[in-house]
C-alpha positions in Angstrom: 156.1 146.2 114.9 155.0 146.3 111.4 157.4 146.9 108.6 157.0 149.4 105.7 158.3 146.4 103.3 155.2 144.6 103.4 153.7 143.3 100.1 150.1 142.2 99.6 148.5 140.3 97.0 144.9 140.0 96.5 143.5 136.5 95.7 140.0 136.6 94.7 137.9 133.5 95.5 137.2 131.5 92.7 133.9 130.3 91.2 132.3 127.2 93.0 131.6 124.1 91.3 127.7 122.9 91.1 126.5 121.3 94.1 123.1 119.6 94.7 120.1 122.0 93.3 118.7 124.8 95.1 115.0 126.0 95.4 114.1 129.1 94.5 111.5 130.7 95.7 110.4 134.0 94.1 107.2 136.2 93.4 105.7 139.5 94.1 105.3 140.9 97.4 102.7 139.3 99.5 102.4 135.9 97.5 103.9 133.9 100.6 107.6 133.5 99.8 109.3 134.0 103.3 106.7 131.7 105.1 106.2 129.1 102.8 109.9 128.8 101.7 110.9 128.4 105.3 108.2 125.6 105.8 109.4 123.8 102.6 113.1 124.1 103.9 111.7 122.3 107.3 110.2 119.6 105.2 113.3 118.9 103.3 115.7 119.0 106.2 117.7 121.9 104.5 118.6 125.4 105.5 116.4 128.3 104.5 117.8 131.4 103.2 115.7 134.9 103.0 117.6 137.4 101.4 115.7 140.3 102.5 116.3 139.3 106.2 119.9 138.9 105.3 120.0 142.6 104.0 118.0 144.0 107.2 120.4 142.2 109.6 123.5 143.2 108.0 122.2 146.6 107.6 120.6 146.7 111.1 117.5 148.3 109.3 114.2 147.3 107.8 113.7 147.2 104.0 111.6 150.5 104.2 114.4 152.3 106.7 117.3 151.3 103.9 114.8 152.8 101.2 114.5 156.0 103.1 117.9 156.2 103.8 119.9 155.0 100.9 117.1 155.3 98.2 115.9 152.6 95.9 119.2 152.3 94.0 121.0 151.9 97.3 118.8 149.1 98.2 118.8 147.4 94.8 122.9 147.5 95.3 122.4 145.4 98.3 120.0 143.1 96.8 122.1 142.7 93.9 125.0 141.5 96.0 123.1 139.2 98.1 121.6 137.3 95.1 124.9 137.2 93.5 126.2 135.5 97.0 123.1 133.2 97.0 124.3 131.7 93.5 127.5 130.6 95.4 125.1 128.2 97.8 123.7 124.9 96.7 120.9 122.4 98.1 118.8 125.0 99.9 116.0 127.1 100.1 116.0 130.5 98.7 113.5 133.1 98.9 114.0 136.3 96.9 112.7 139.7 97.3 110.0 140.7 95.1 112.5 142.9 92.9 115.0 140.2 92.8 114.1 139.5 89.0 115.0 142.9 88.2 118.7 141.9 88.7 118.5 140.1 85.6 122.3 138.9 85.1 122.7 137.9 89.0 119.1 136.7 89.1 119.8 134.3 85.9 122.8 132.9 87.8 120.8 132.4 90.9 118.4 130.1 89.0 121.0 128.2 86.7 120.7 124.9 87.5 118.1 125.4 90.2 114.2 124.4 90.9 112.4 127.6 90.7 109.1 128.5 91.7 107.4 131.7 91.2 104.5 132.5 93.7 101.6 134.2 92.3 98.2 135.6 93.6 95.6 138.0 92.0 95.8 141.6 92.7 92.8 141.7 95.0 94.4 138.9 97.1 97.8 140.5 97.2 96.1 144.0 98.1 94.4 142.4 101.1 97.2 140.7 102.2 99.3 143.8 102.2 96.6 146.2 103.5 98.7 146.3 106.9 102.2 146.3 105.7 103.6 149.4 106.2 107.2 148.0 105.4 106.4 147.8 101.7 108.3 151.0 100.4 107.2 150.2 96.6 103.7 150.7 97.8 103.3 154.1 99.2 100.1 154.3 97.7 97.8 151.8 98.7 95.1 150.4 96.6 94.7 147.8 93.6 95.9 150.3 91.1 99.3 151.0 92.1 99.8 147.5 92.9 98.5 146.0 89.7 100.8 148.5 87.7 103.8 147.3 89.5 102.9 143.8 89.0 102.3 144.3 85.5 105.8 145.7 85.3 107.4 142.8 86.5 105.1 140.1 85.0 107.3 139.4 82.1 110.3 138.7 84.3 108.3 136.6 86.7 106.9 134.4 83.7 110.3 134.1 82.3 111.8 132.8 85.9 110.2 129.5 86.0 107.1 127.4 86.8 104.1 129.4 88.6 102.3 128.5 91.5 99.0 130.1 92.7 98.9 130.7 96.6 95.7 132.6 96.7 93.6 129.3 97.7 95.8 127.3 99.8 97.4 127.7 103.1 101.2 128.1 103.5 101.4 124.8 104.8 99.9 123.6 101.2 102.2 125.7 99.4 105.1 124.3 101.0 104.1 121.0 100.5 103.7 121.8 96.6 107.3 123.4 96.8 109.0 120.5 98.6 107.2 118.0 96.1 108.7 120.0 93.0 111.8 119.9 94.4 112.0 116.1 95.3 110.7 115.2 91.7 113.7 117.4 90.2 116.6 116.3 92.7 117.9 113.0 93.1 120.9 111.3 94.5 124.3 112.6 95.8 126.3 115.1 94.6 129.2 114.4 92.4 132.0 117.0 91.8 134.8 116.4 89.0 138.2 118.2 89.9 140.9 118.2 87.0 144.3 118.6 88.4 147.7 117.9 87.1 146.6 115.6 84.4 144.4 113.9 87.0 140.6 113.5 87.6 139.2 113.4 91.0 135.7 112.3 91.4 134.1 113.5 94.5 130.6 112.0 96.0 129.0 113.6 98.8 125.9 112.9 100.7 124.4 110.6 103.3 124.5 106.9 102.4 127.3 107.4 99.7 129.3 104.8 101.3 126.6 102.4 99.9 128.0 103.5 96.3 131.9 102.7 96.9 131.7 99.4 94.8 130.0 101.1 91.9 132.2 104.4 92.0 135.5 102.3 92.0 134.3 100.3 89.2 134.3 103.5 87.1 138.0 104.0 87.3 140.4 102.0 85.7 140.2 98.3 87.4 142.8 98.1 90.0 144.8 94.9 89.9 144.7 94.9 93.5 143.5 97.0 96.5 145.3 97.8 99.9 142.7 99.1 102.6 144.5 101.2 105.1 141.8 101.6 107.9 141.8 103.3 111.2 141.0 100.3 113.7 138.2 102.8 115.6 136.2 102.7 112.3 137.1 99.1 110.8 133.7 97.3 112.5 131.5 100.3 111.4 132.7 100.3 107.8 133.1 96.4 107.5 130.2 96.2 104.9 132.1 98.9 102.6 135.3 96.9 102.8 133.5 93.6 102.0 132.3 95.5 99.2 135.9 96.5 97.7 136.8 92.5 97.5 133.9 92.5 94.5 136.3 94.9 92.6 139.7 93.5 93.1 141.7 91.2 95.7 142.0 93.1 99.1 144.5 93.4 101.6 143.7 95.4 104.9 146.4 97.4 107.0 145.4 98.7 110.0 146.7 102.3 111.0 146.1 104.8 113.8 145.2 108.1 113.5 146.8 111.4 115.0 149.9 113.2 114.4 152.1 110.4 115.9 151.3 108.2 113.0 152.6 110.8 110.3 156.0 109.5 110.7 158.6 107.7 108.3 158.3 104.8 110.5 154.7 104.6 109.6 155.2 104.9 106.1 157.9 102.1 105.9 155.8 99.8 107.6 153.1 100.5 104.8 155.7 100.0 102.2 156.5 96.8 103.7 152.6 95.6 103.5 152.4 97.0 100.1 155.1 94.8 99.1 153.7 91.7 100.8 150.4 92.2 99.6 151.9 92.4 95.9 150.5 96.0 95.4 151.8 97.0 91.8 151.6 100.3 89.9 148.3 99.1 88.6 146.8 98.7 92.2 144.9 101.1 94.4 145.6 102.2 98.1 142.1 103.1 99.6 142.6 105.2 102.7 140.1 105.0 105.4 139.9 107.4 108.3 141.1 110.8 109.6 143.4 113.6 108.3 146.6 111.9 109.5 145.8 108.7 108.3 144.8 110.1 104.4 148.3 112.3 104.7 150.4 109.2 105.8 148.5 106.7 103.6 148.6 109.0 100.5 152.2 109.8 100.9 153.2 106.1 101.0 151.1 105.4 97.9 152.6 108.6 96.0 156.1 107.4 96.7 155.6 103.3 96.3 156.6 102.0 92.9 156.7 106.0 91.9 153.3 106.3 92.6 150.4 104.2 93.0 146.5 105.3 92.8 144.6 106.5 95.8 141.0 106.7 96.8 139.9 108.5 100.1 137.3 107.7 102.5 137.4 110.4 105.1 135.8 109.6 108.6 136.1 112.5 110.5 134.8 116.2 109.8 138.2 117.7 109.7 139.2 115.2 106.9 135.9 115.4 105.1 136.4 119.1 104.5 140.1 119.6 104.6 142.3 116.6 103.9 140.3 114.3 102.0 140.8 116.4 98.8 143.2 118.3 97.1 146.3 115.9 96.7 148.6 117.4 99.5 149.9 114.3 101.1 152.9 114.0 103.6 154.6 113.4 106.9 156.1 115.5 109.8 159.7 115.5 110.2 162.2 117.1 112.6 159.3 118.1 114.8 158.0 120.4 111.7 154.5 119.8 110.6 154.0 118.5 107.0 157.5 119.3 105.9 157.9 116.1 103.8 155.5 115.6 101.2 154.4 115.6 97.7 151.0 116.2 95.7 149.1 113.2 94.8 145.7 113.7 93.6 142.8 110.9 94.6 141.1 109.5 92.0 138.0 109.0 94.3 136.7 110.8 97.6 133.4 109.7 99.2 132.3 111.9 101.6 129.6 110.4 103.6 128.3 112.0 106.9 127.0 108.8 108.2 130.3 107.7 109.6 130.5 110.9 112.0 127.7 109.5 114.1 130.4 107.5 116.1 132.7 110.3 116.1 133.6 112.0 119.6 132.0 115.2 120.0 135.0 117.3 120.3 136.5 115.9 117.6 133.5 117.0 115.4 133.6 120.5 116.5 137.2 120.8 115.7 136.0 120.3 112.3 133.7 123.4 112.3 136.9 125.6 112.2 137.7 124.6 108.8 133.9 125.1 107.7 134.3 128.5 109.0 137.5 129.2 107.3 136.0 128.2 103.8 133.1 130.3 104.6 135.1 133.5 105.6 137.0 132.8 102.4 134.4 132.3 99.6 131.1 132.5 100.8 129.6 135.2 103.0 126.1 133.9 103.1 127.5 130.8 104.4 129.0 132.7 107.3 125.7 134.4 108.1 124.2 130.8 108.3 127.1 129.7 110.5 126.5 132.8 113.1 122.8 131.8 113.7 122.1 128.2 112.7 120.6 126.1 115.2 122.8 123.7 116.9 122.1 120.2 117.8 122.9 118.3 121.2 126.7 118.1 119.9 126.9 121.8 119.4 127.0 121.4 115.6 124.6 123.0 112.7 121.6 120.9 112.5 121.7 120.4 109.0 125.7 119.5 109.1 126.0 117.3 105.9 124.8 120.5 104.0 127.5 122.5 105.6 129.9 119.8 104.2 128.7 120.0 100.9 129.3 123.8 100.9 133.1 123.4 102.5 133.8 120.5 99.8 132.8 122.8 97.1 134.8 125.8 98.3 137.8 123.3 98.7 137.4 121.8 95.3 137.0 125.2 93.7 140.6 126.3 95.0 141.8 122.9 93.7 140.4 123.3 90.6 141.9 126.7 90.1 145.0 125.9 91.0 146.0 122.3 91.4 149.7 122.8 91.9 149.2 125.2 95.0 151.5 127.9 93.2 148.7 130.8 93.4 145.1 131.3 94.5 145.1 127.9 96.4 147.2 129.5 98.8 144.3 131.2 100.4 143.6 127.8 101.8 146.3 128.6 104.4 144.2 131.2 105.9 145.3 131.3 109.7 147.5 128.3 109.1 150.8 129.9 109.7 149.6 130.9 113.1 147.7 127.5 113.7 150.9 125.4 112.8 153.0 127.3 114.9 150.4 126.6 117.9 150.5 123.2 117.2 154.1 122.5 117.1 154.9 124.8 120.2 152.6 123.2 122.2 154.2 119.7 121.3 150.8 119.1 119.5 148.8 119.4 122.7 146.4 121.9 121.1 144.3 120.1 118.3 144.2 121.2 114.9 140.8 122.5 115.1 141.7 124.3 117.9 144.7 125.7 116.4 142.8 126.9 113.3 140.4 128.9 115.1 142.9 130.6 117.0 144.8 131.3 113.8 141.8 132.5 112.0 141.1 135.3 114.5 144.8 136.2 114.9 144.7 136.6 110.9 141.5 138.9 111.2 143.5 140.8 113.7 146.4 141.3 111.5 144.3 142.2 108.5 142.8 145.0 110.5 146.3 145.9 111.6 148.1 146.2 108.4 145.3 147.1 106.0 142.9 149.0 108.1 140.1 146.5 106.7 137.0 145.7 108.1 138.2 141.8 108.8 135.3 141.7 111.5 137.7 139.8 114.2 134.7 140.3 116.7 132.2 138.5 114.6 134.3 135.8 113.6 135.3 134.9 117.5 131.7 135.0 118.4 130.9 132.4 115.6 134.0 130.2 116.4 132.8 130.4 120.3 129.3 128.9 119.2 131.2 125.5 118.1 133.1 125.5 121.7 136.3 127.4 120.4 137.8 130.3 122.1 140.3 132.7 120.8 142.8 132.1 123.3 145.9 129.8 123.0 146.5 127.3 125.8 148.8 124.6 126.9 151.6 126.8 127.9 152.7 127.8 124.4 155.4 130.2 125.3 156.8 132.9 123.0 160.3 131.4 122.0 158.3 128.3 121.0 156.0 130.0 118.9 158.6 132.1 116.8 160.8 129.0 116.4 158.2 127.3 115.2 156.7 129.9 112.9 160.2 130.3 111.3 160.0 126.8 110.4 156.8 127.0 108.3 157.1 126.1 104.7 155.4 129.1 103.7 158.3 131.6 104.5 160.2 132.9 101.6 163.5 134.1 101.7 163.5 134.2 105.3 160.6 136.3 105.5 157.0 135.1 106.8 154.0 134.6 104.7 150.6 135.1 106.2 147.3 134.5 104.5 144.6 137.2 105.5 141.0 137.6 105.2 140.0 140.3 102.8 136.6 141.0 101.1 135.9 138.7 98.3 138.7 136.6 99.2 142.1 136.8 100.6 145.3 138.3 100.7 149.1 137.1 101.0 151.2 139.2 103.2 154.8 139.0 103.3 157.4 140.9 105.0 155.6 141.1 108.5 157.9 140.7 111.4 157.4 137.4 113.1 157.3 139.7 116.5 154.3 141.8 115.0 152.5 138.4 114.3 152.8 137.2 117.6 151.5 140.3 119.0 148.2 139.6 116.7 148.0 136.3 118.2 148.4 137.6 121.7 145.9 140.3 120.9 143.3 137.9 119.5 143.6 135.9 122.7 143.2 138.6 125.1 140.1 140.2 123.2 138.6 136.6 122.5 135.9 135.2 125.3 137.5 132.4 127.2 135.4 129.6 128.6 135.0 129.5 132.4 135.9 126.6 134.4 132.6 125.9 134.9 132.3 125.7 130.9 135.1 123.5 130.2 135.1 120.0 131.5 138.3 118.6 133.1 140.5 116.5 130.5 140.2 112.7 130.3 143.0 111.0 131.9 144.8 107.8 130.8 147.4 105.8 132.6 149.8 104.2 130.5 151.6 101.4 132.5 154.8 99.5 130.6 155.9 96.3 132.2 159.4 94.4 132.9 161.9 94.5 130.1 160.2 97.6 128.0 162.7 99.9 129.2 165.1 98.0 127.0 162.9 98.8 124.0 165.2 99.8 120.9 167.6 97.3 121.8 165.9 93.9 122.8 165.2 91.7 120.0 164.6 94.5 117.2 163.7 92.0 114.8 160.8 90.9 117.0 160.2 94.4 118.8 161.6 97.1 116.5 164.1 99.8 117.4 161.7 102.3 118.7 163.1 103.1 122.2 160.5 103.4 125.2 161.3 107.0 125.5 160.3 107.5 122.0 157.1 105.7 122.6 155.8 107.8 125.4 156.8 111.0 123.3 154.5 109.7 120.6 151.9 108.8 123.3 151.6 112.4 124.8 151.9 113.9 121.4 148.5 111.9 120.6 147.1 112.6 124.0 147.8 116.8 123.1 145.7 116.1 120.0 143.0 114.4 121.7 142.8 117.1 124.7 143.5 114.2 127.0 145.9 113.8 130.0 148.4 111.0 130.2 150.5 109.3 132.8 153.3 106.8 131.7 155.1 104.8 134.1 157.4 101.8 133.7 158.4 99.2 136.3 160.2 95.8 136.1 158.6 94.8 139.6 155.1 93.1 139.7 154.1 94.8 143.1 154.9 98.2 141.7 152.5 97.7 138.7 150.0 96.5 141.4 150.3 99.6 143.3 150.1 101.9 140.3 146.9 100.2 139.5 145.4 100.3 142.6 146.2 104.0 143.1 144.7 104.6 139.1 141.4 105.3 140.7 142.9 109.0 142.1 144.8 109.8 138.9 143.0 108.3 135.8 140.2 107.5 134.3 141.2 104.6 132.3 144.5 102.2 131.8 146.6 101.2 129.0 148.9 98.2 130.3 151.6 96.1 128.3 152.3 93.6 131.3 155.2 92.2 129.5 155.9 88.4 130.5 153.5 89.2 133.6 150.8 88.8 131.0 151.0 85.3 131.3 151.6 84.4 135.0 150.2 87.5 137.1 147.3 86.8 139.0 148.1 89.8 141.3 148.0 92.1 138.2 144.8 90.7 136.7 142.8 90.8 140.3 144.1 94.6 140.6 142.6 95.6 137.5 139.5 93.8 138.2 139.4 95.5 141.6 139.6 99.0 140.7 137.1 98.6 137.8 138.2 101.4 135.3 138.2 100.1 131.5 141.6 98.8 130.7 143.4 97.8 127.6 146.0 95.1 127.3 148.8 96.0 124.8 151.7 94.0 123.2 154.0 95.1 120.6 154.3 91.7 118.9 151.4 89.2 118.7 151.9 86.7 121.5 149.5 84.1 119.8 152.0 83.8 116.8 154.9 83.3 119.2 156.2 80.6 121.4 153.6 78.3 123.1 154.3 79.6 126.8 153.1 83.2 125.4 149.8 82.0 124.2 148.6 81.7 128.2 146.5 84.8 129.1 146.2 85.8 132.6 145.8 89.8 132.6 143.5 89.6 129.6 140.4 88.4 131.3 140.2 91.4 133.3 140.5 93.8 130.6 138.0 95.7 128.2 140.0 94.5 125.4 143.5 93.3 123.9 145.6 95.3 121.0 148.7 93.2 119.6 150.9 92.8 116.7 151.0 96.3 115.6 154.1 97.3 116.9 154.5 99.9 119.4 151.5 101.6 117.4 149.4 99.1 119.6 149.6 101.8 122.3 148.2 104.3 120.1 145.3 102.3 118.9 144.5 101.5 122.5 144.8 105.1 123.5 142.6 106.2 120.9 139.8 103.5 121.5 139.5 104.4 125.2 139.5 108.2 124.5 136.6 107.5 122.2 134.8 105.4 124.6 135.4 107.8 127.5 134.2 110.9 125.5 130.7 109.1 124.6 130.3 107.9 128.3 130.8 111.5 129.4 134.3 110.2 131.0 132.8 107.6 133.5 133.8 104.6 131.6 130.2 103.6 131.9 130.4 101.3 128.6 133.3 99.3 130.1 132.6 95.3 130.2 
């Protein structure tokens, strides 16, 4: 039940920093703006926005019908609104209506720092083109006379708008080519953004191939005395040239760190501190974090707390990290089963966002990032939300111009950080839906991935906004958009009401024992306080019930990995802690299962001290699993039986070791089991298991789950 003590504070969306230039195509009706603009956008591989078509879609009526129903003043108000919204987009082609130039202030904002082309044609040509156009409400009287009068009235505004291009003697394709040429001649290079936050400046470079600029961009910072690169092993090979370039800036030490929530721990941070010390990192050095959001959070927190803070550069390698965690300075770890509750603000000096690294990202992880892009659009860019609703999708289920959507989301995130670097006011809007999302993640034991949890949280927040404010938060529309990217509004994985309530009560946004929710509102967001948790859960349940759930045919079965622990691993935690650490086997299995939840896979964990039982488990694996991770323990060096069983079942298998056998006693260097395995991961402590699970999950996803790429 909702209480009468609810307080609501509106937080308007901030102005957005400039991105790549827009191409504005304007001019009188009949000059070919819509046709040539769409063709030019296709040539430039960017989205096309026809503002008149946007108005018609939103109103469910043609321009002529809107004129008849609302009058010209009513239509012009709608036109002014879309022009103002268009000024919040970057790097796309926008065609205005013929009267767009009449809105002098909004139109001036639209064309600021844009490439503007005014399409023209002689009155006689326009009259011929418009002769059979009954949808032109300003030409109720046909003929060259009325048309010429209207054209003459607007001519000074068109002349002031920009360079003109006569379309009367060329085809639409030729006009489009001229538009594209003019744009290309005026625009070059990636997008550079600057965020001044808490006496720090963050430079953000966004665009295809920007990793090639890493050395140049780092040289623009104060020269680091040394660089420690914290790298997700899954992308280390792909980014090897970039890592090599770092050595041209300063001496480099590389530290592998797996991705996923399991690595956001004090254990991982302590390991990084030790590596920092071994590498000789001092306060004039720099940590370069390369990976997904969890890695950036952990590496950033380790850097922020080492020697009271060393500098950080972020290279996000997942879509989620690019549009969220990579920028803003929020770094931290999980503690006491609560997400992100130990942390600080430590802004990076440099962020490189290069969509090229997404080419190797599994499809499901790529789609998870779309939830944050939808959130950004809902908060600060209505036209971006319109485009997400209808954007053509590629074979991975994401928009074909994904790099453009990344740019928009990064600009929106940057705008909130610029407006509120300390996260005390409007920046809290970025938590839209996240009180729900974090509760869902924690209550599921992190079996629900962050992207899916955010999607559910956004729909629940829209439902709650309608309940408490009577606002039109467009819950149904939001659910439809999210469904396009593979999300449902429902919450799965057996999240119980008590678990959700417990997780919600531990959320950082609670104040004075009362829950705080960020809700969507026209033009921004609202902070709502005093909502009873039970009422919030009703909103989550209602959103789940109303959302369209995927059918069994739509949802493929989860990938399955069997994890086998060999002899003496049951003694983990007490056995030679100087070699094997103090983490117990139960803690390792718990961390593995949390990571499995994040990856939306199933995990089977078994331990035995008996060779025959391990062989039996391997032989039975094809009926229960798609891949195997095995730590054979001492059998690694002696067991032909285990080696032959792995070879016989032909499942992709990765052998793991907590220590590095090659660096220990001579008798441990003999590798019998490894010859039947896809690969070996050793020397990373218990996190060797996580690295192996991540690698297998990535390969299985790319191969459709059949392990066909396994050697």
